[in-house]
C-alpha positions as CSV (number, residue, x, y, z in Angstrom):
1,M,29.4,185.7,153.0
2,A,32.9,185.0,151.7
3,S,32.7,181.4,153.5
4,F,29.1,181.5,151.9
5,A,31.0,182.0,148.2
6,S,33.5,179.3,149.0
7,S,31.2,177.1,149.9
8,A,29.4,177.0,147.0
9,V,32.4,177.4,144.6
10,I,33.3,173.9,146.5
11,V,29.8,172.5,145.9
12,F,29.8,173.6,142.5
13,L,33.3,171.9,141.9
14,V,32.5,169.0,142.9
15,L,29.4,168.5,141.1
16,G,31.1,169.4,137.8
17,L,33.5,167.1,138.8
18,V,30.9,164.4,139.3
19,S,29.0,165.0,135.9
20,V,32.6,165.0,133.8
21,T,33.4,162.0,135.6
22,T,29.7,160.0,135.1
23,L,29.3,161.4,131.6
24,A,29.1,158.7,129.1
25,G,30.6,158.9,125.4
26,T,28.2,159.9,122.6
27,P,29.0,157.8,119.6
28,R,30.8,159.2,116.5
29,R,29.0,161.0,114.3
30,P,28.5,158.1,111.1
31,I,30.4,158.5,107.7
32,D,28.7,158.7,104.9
33,V,30.3,155.9,102.1
34,P,28.4,154.7,99.0
35,F,26.1,151.5,99.1
36,Q,29.0,149.4,97.3
37,K,32.0,149.9,99.6
38,N,30.2,148.7,102.6
39,Y,26.7,146.1,100.6
40,V,26.3,143.6,98.2
41,P,22.4,142.7,96.8
42,T,21.3,139.3,98.5
43,W,17.7,138.7,96.2
44,A,15.6,140.2,93.6
45,Y,18.6,142.3,92.4
46,D,16.2,144.3,89.5
47,H,13.9,145.8,92.8
48,I,17.4,147.7,93.7
49,K,17.9,151.1,91.8
50,Y,20.9,153.3,92.7
51,F,21.3,156.9,92.3
52,D,24.1,159.6,92.6
53,G,27.1,156.7,92.3
54,G,25.7,154.3,95.0
55,R,25.4,156.9,97.6
56,E,21.1,156.8,97.7
57,V,19.5,153.3,97.4
58,Q,16.2,152.6,96.7
59,L,14.1,149.4,97.7
60,S,10.7,148.5,96.1
61,L,7.8,145.9,97.4
62,D,6.0,144.8,94.7
63,K,3.6,141.4,94.5
64,N,5.9,139.0,93.2
65,T,8.9,140.3,95.6
66,G,10.1,142.1,97.8
67,T,14.5,142.6,98.0
68,G,16.9,143.3,100.2
69,F,21.2,143.4,100.9
70,Q,23.6,142.5,103.5
71,S,27.5,143.9,104.4
72,G,30.1,141.9,102.7
73,G,31.7,141.6,106.1
74,S,31.1,140.1,109.7
75,Y,31.6,142.2,112.4
76,L,32.0,141.2,116.5
77,F,30.9,144.4,118.1
78,G,31.3,147.8,116.5
79,H,28.7,151.1,115.6
80,F,26.6,150.4,112.4
81,S,24.2,153.0,110.7
82,M,21.4,153.4,108.3
83,Q,20.0,156.9,106.9
84,I,16.3,155.5,106.2
85,K,13.1,157.1,104.7
86,M,10.4,154.8,104.6
87,V,7.8,153.7,102.5
88,P,5.1,156.6,102.1
89,G,1.5,156.6,101.9
90,D,-0.6,153.3,102.7
91,S,2.3,150.8,103.6
92,A,0.1,148.6,105.9
93,G,1.6,144.8,106.0
94,T,5.3,146.0,104.7
95,V,7.8,145.5,107.0
96,T,11.7,147.6,106.7
97,A,14.2,145.9,108.6
98,F,17.6,146.6,109.4
99,Y,19.2,144.3,111.8
100,L,22.4,142.5,112.7
101,S,22.5,138.7,112.5
102,S,24.9,135.4,113.4
103,Q,24.8,132.6,110.7
104,N,24.3,130.0,112.8
105,S,21.1,127.3,114.7
106,E,21.6,129.0,118.0
107,H,22.0,132.7,116.4
108,D,22.2,136.0,117.7
109,E,20.3,139.1,116.3
110,I,19.6,142.8,117.1
111,D,17.2,143.9,115.1
112,F,15.2,147.1,114.0
113,E,11.8,146.5,111.9
114,F,9.5,149.2,110.8
115,L,6.0,148.1,110.6
116,G,3.9,149.9,107.9
117,N,0.0,151.0,108.2
118,R,-2.5,152.8,106.8
119,T,-2.5,156.4,105.4
120,N,-2.6,158.7,107.8
121,Q,-1.7,156.3,110.9
122,P,2.1,155.9,112.4
123,Y,4.5,153.6,111.9
124,I,5.3,151.4,114.4
125,L,9.4,150.3,114.9
126,Q,9.9,146.9,116.8
127,T,13.5,145.8,118.0
128,N,14.3,142.7,119.4
129,V,17.6,140.7,120.8
130,F,18.3,137.4,119.8
131,T,20.8,135.5,122.1
132,G,21.6,131.9,122.0
133,G,18.9,131.9,119.5
134,K,16.4,132.7,121.7
135,G,14.4,136.2,121.1
136,D,10.9,137.2,122.1
137,R,11.9,140.7,123.6
138,E,10.0,142.6,121.6
139,Q,9.3,146.1,122.1
140,R,7.3,148.6,120.0
141,I,7.3,152.4,120.0
142,Y,5.6,155.3,118.0
143,L,8.2,157.4,116.6
144,W,8.1,161.4,117.5
145,F,8.8,162.4,113.4
146,D,7.3,161.0,110.0
147,P,9.8,158.5,109.3
148,T,8.3,158.9,105.4
149,K,9.1,162.3,105.0
150,D,13.0,162.6,105.0
151,Y,15.8,160.2,105.8
152,H,16.8,159.7,109.7
153,S,19.3,157.6,111.4
154,Y,19.1,154.4,113.3
155,S,22.1,152.7,114.7
156,V,23.3,150.0,117.0
157,L,26.2,150.6,119.6
158,W,27.3,147.1,120.4
159,N,30.4,146.1,122.7
160,M,30.6,143.3,125.7
161,Y,29.2,145.7,127.8
162,Q,25.7,147.0,126.4
163,I,23.6,147.0,123.2
164,V,22.2,150.7,122.5
165,F,19.2,151.1,119.9
166,Y,19.4,154.7,119.0
167,V,16.9,156.9,116.8
168,D,19.0,160.3,115.7
169,D,21.0,159.8,118.5
170,V,18.3,159.3,120.9
171,P,18.4,156.3,122.8
172,I,15.5,154.2,122.5
173,R,16.5,151.1,123.9
174,V,19.4,149.4,126.2
175,F,20.0,145.6,126.3
176,K,23.3,145.4,129.0
177,N,25.5,142.1,129.4
178,S,23.5,140.3,132.2
179,K,25.4,137.2,131.7
180,D,26.2,137.7,135.9
181,L,22.0,137.0,135.9
182,G,22.1,134.2,133.7
183,V,20.6,135.9,130.7
184,R,23.0,135.1,127.7
185,Y,24.7,138.1,125.5
186,P,26.0,137.9,122.2
187,F,29.6,138.3,122.5
188,N,31.7,135.5,120.6
189,Q,29.0,135.2,117.2
190,P,30.2,137.7,114.4
191,M,27.6,139.1,112.8
192,K,26.8,140.5,109.2
193,I,24.4,143.4,109.1
194,Y,21.1,142.7,106.7
195,S,18.3,145.2,105.1
196,S,15.4,144.2,103.7
197,L,11.6,145.4,102.3
198,W,9.0,142.7,102.4
199,N,5.2,141.8,102.6
200,G,4.4,141.0,106.3
201,D,0.6,141.2,106.1
202,D,-0.1,137.9,108.0
203,W,1.1,139.7,111.4
204,A,2.6,143.5,110.6
205,T,-0.1,145.7,110.9
206,R,-2.7,145.1,113.6
207,G,-1.5,141.7,114.1
208,G,-2.0,140.8,110.5
209,L,-5.5,142.5,110.3
210,E,-4.7,144.9,107.7
211,K,-3.4,143.7,105.0
212,T,-1.3,144.8,101.7
213,D,-3.0,147.1,99.3
214,W,-1.4,146.0,96.4
215,S,-2.8,148.2,93.9
216,K,-0.5,150.7,96.0
217,A,2.9,148.8,95.0
218,P,5.4,149.7,94.2
219,F,6.5,150.1,97.7
220,V,9.7,152.1,98.2
221,A,11.7,152.5,100.8
222,A,15.0,155.0,100.5
223,Y,18.2,154.4,102.2
224,R,21.8,156.7,102.5
225,G,24.9,156.4,104.8
226,F,26.0,152.7,105.1
227,H,28.2,153.4,107.8
228,I,29.6,150.4,109.2
229,D,32.5,151.1,112.1
230,G,33.3,147.2,112.9
231,C,35.6,144.7,114.2
232,E,35.7,142.8,111.5
233,A,35.8,139.1,111.8
234,S,35.7,135.7,109.7
235,A,32.4,133.9,110.1
236,E,34.0,131.5,112.9
237,A,35.6,134.2,114.9
238,K,34.6,134.3,118.5
239,F,37.0,137.3,119.6
240,C,37.8,140.6,118.5
241,A,41.0,141.2,117.8
242,T,41.2,144.9,118.9
243,Q,39.1,143.7,121.7
244,G,39.2,147.4,124.2
245,M,41.0,149.5,121.4
246,R,38.5,151.0,119.6
247,W,36.4,154.0,120.5
248,W,33.1,152.1,120.9
249,D,35.3,149.9,123.5
250,Q,36.2,152.6,126.0
251,K,34.9,153.0,129.2
252,E,33.0,156.0,128.8
253,F,30.4,153.6,126.3
254,R,30.0,151.1,129.0
255,D,26.9,152.5,130.3
256,L,24.3,155.6,129.5
257,D,24.7,158.8,131.3
258,G,21.9,161.0,133.2
259,L,21.3,162.7,130.2
260,Q,20.7,159.4,128.0
261,Y,18.6,157.7,130.5
262,R,16.3,161.0,130.7
263,R,16.3,160.7,127.0
264,L,15.6,157.0,127.3
265,Q,13.3,157.5,129.6
266,W,11.2,159.9,127.6
267,V,10.9,157.3,124.9
268,R,9.6,155.2,127.9
269,Q,6.4,157.3,128.7
270,K,6.0,158.7,126.2
271,Y,6.1,156.9,122.9
272,T,6.3,153.0,123.8
273,I,3.2,150.8,122.9
274,Y,4.2,147.7,123.9
275,N,7.3,146.1,126.2
276,Y,8.1,142.5,126.9
277,C,8.9,143.2,130.2
278,T,5.5,144.5,131.4
279,D,3.6,141.4,129.3
280,R,2.5,139.7,132.5
281,K,0.2,137.3,130.4
282,R,4.0,136.1,128.6
283,Y,6.2,136.7,131.4
284,P,4.5,135.9,134.8
285,A,7.8,136.9,136.3
286,M,9.7,140.2,135.0
287,P,12.9,139.1,132.8
288,P,16.0,139.2,134.6
289,E,17.7,141.8,132.6
290,C,14.8,144.1,132.2
291,R,15.8,146.2,135.7
292,R,19.2,146.5,134.5
293,D,18.2,147.4,131.3
294,K,15.9,150.7,132.9
295,D,13.2,149.2,131.0
296,V,10.7,149.2,133.8
């Protein structure tokens, strides 16, 4: 009996050690700051309204124009988060975007795009990753909540090893550095952070079949949070001066752990409605990064 108990303790300790050593990091909680600390309007200034000293911002879209804003700085890696409450009601044709993008023709880009829908039909969240000007890596999911009822957090963690898309701390997509497989990875082009509300009814809702109902305008999306924790750099920088020194750069953020991968798998199984990795019409051979990203 004593021998069995001792063995059980050893197994428990070994399993506990394994779980500790393989535990990945949880992103730090974003810090809520006013809009003007990190962002500036980019177009249609009169379609942006500020509340509570800039701690909440509303973007509006009407038949004349949408609007948008961008970060004041450019960043090469980091953790970027925004709390958004999407356009309510009949939002078909509208696109609410939150993304990172570099500035040149062979640009890198990391995209959240929220595609509106008819009343009582679910929003679609589309993500995409561009590297060296090449995108076509769309994935689409339904969210497990109504994103128009309250604020939810949407964030990106980007370092030399992986890009992780999070919704309320649930990883919904991973894009690993697969340079060894011949896949380009964004590592030497600083990006600005952008958000916009615009009309995309030529493609956004059911491939453009559902058009924007302008009698429901203005369409309004609300924002708060405005968190940026990144390596700020000039637009021409090729490396991060603090490489390896920031929390999002540490070993525990090189991969997801078992629990995080199970959450990702939950999203894959229950909520994914399109994944470029499984689209054999577009990609007769599966893109090489898909298995490493555990997208299939």
